[in-house]
N, C-alpha and C positions, 0 to 999 in steps of 0.2 A: 504494500500500500504506500502510495506517495505521501510524503510528509508535506504539511502546509507551511507556507512562508509566513513570517510575522507580518502583520498588516502594517501598512504605511500610515503615519499620522497626518492629520490635516495641519495646515499652517497654524491655526488657532491652538490645536493640541500641542504642537511643538512649543509655542509661546508659553502655554500654561506649564509645561514641564520645565522649561528654562526658568520661569519665575519661581516655581516650587523648589527647584534645586538651589537657586541663589538665596532664597529666603530660608532654606533649611527645613522645608516642609515635606521633603521627599527622602525616603530611605532607599538606597540602591544596593544591589549585590556587591558593589565595591566598598560599601560601608562596613562589611563584616568579613571575617576570614572565610576563604573559599569553602572550607569544610563545614562551615556553619550555615551556608545558603539553604540547604534543605530544612534545617531547624528553624530558620528565620522566616522563610517563605514556604509554609507548609504545603502549598500547592505543588511545589517542586518535589517534595518528599513523597507525595502521593501520585506522582507521574503526570501531573498536569501539563508538563511541557513535552511529553513523549511524542506527541503527534506533530511537533514543530520541526521544521528543517532548521537545525541549530546554527547553520551557516548564516541564516537571516536574522537571528536573534542577537541584537546588539547589547541589550541590557534588560534586566528584570528589576522592577521597582514597585514601590507602593507609597501612597500618601501616609504620613505618620499618624494622622488622625484615624486611620483604619487599623492601627496596631491593637492587638488584644490587650487584656488587662495584665497579663503576665509576660515576662520576657525570658530570655535564656542567655546566660553568661554575659549580661550587660547589653544584650541586643534585644530590640523589639521582636515580637512574633506577629506574623500576618497569616490570615486564612485565605488571603487573596493576593494577587500580584498583577502587575501590568507588564506587558512585553513590548519592547521597542525594537523596531527594525534597525538593522546595522547602519543603514544609510541615514536614518533619522537620528540615531544616537550620535553620529559624527557631527551632524548639524547642531544638535542640542549642546554638545560639549563645546564646540566652537563659539556658539552664542553665549553660553554661560561664562566662559573664560573672558570674553569681551566685556560682558556686564560687570564681572568682578574687577577687571582691570579699570574700567571706567569709574567704578565706585572707589577703588583705591586712589586713583588720580584725583578724584573730587575731594578726598580726605587729606590730601597733601597740603 
């Protein structure tokens, strides 16, 4: 069975993710040790990404307000997650870096 590609985000969705990252409202798979990803994003532990073509998955994340009441080893736990296409993740990172640089420059 063919695996499905991660869906592309709209321009508005990309802007929302950039804003969430910069404001610290989003928790990504990069925020925890790699071996903790299935414990933090329970969907991963239960095979929720098994039908994805992992070559198209750029990042897994969730909004911090979706975290459960308990965490594990200092990390939040989520019963859901969002998947970002590799190409969209590159755009998001580039824009977030630019926003952070502009904020730093404004504070000088």
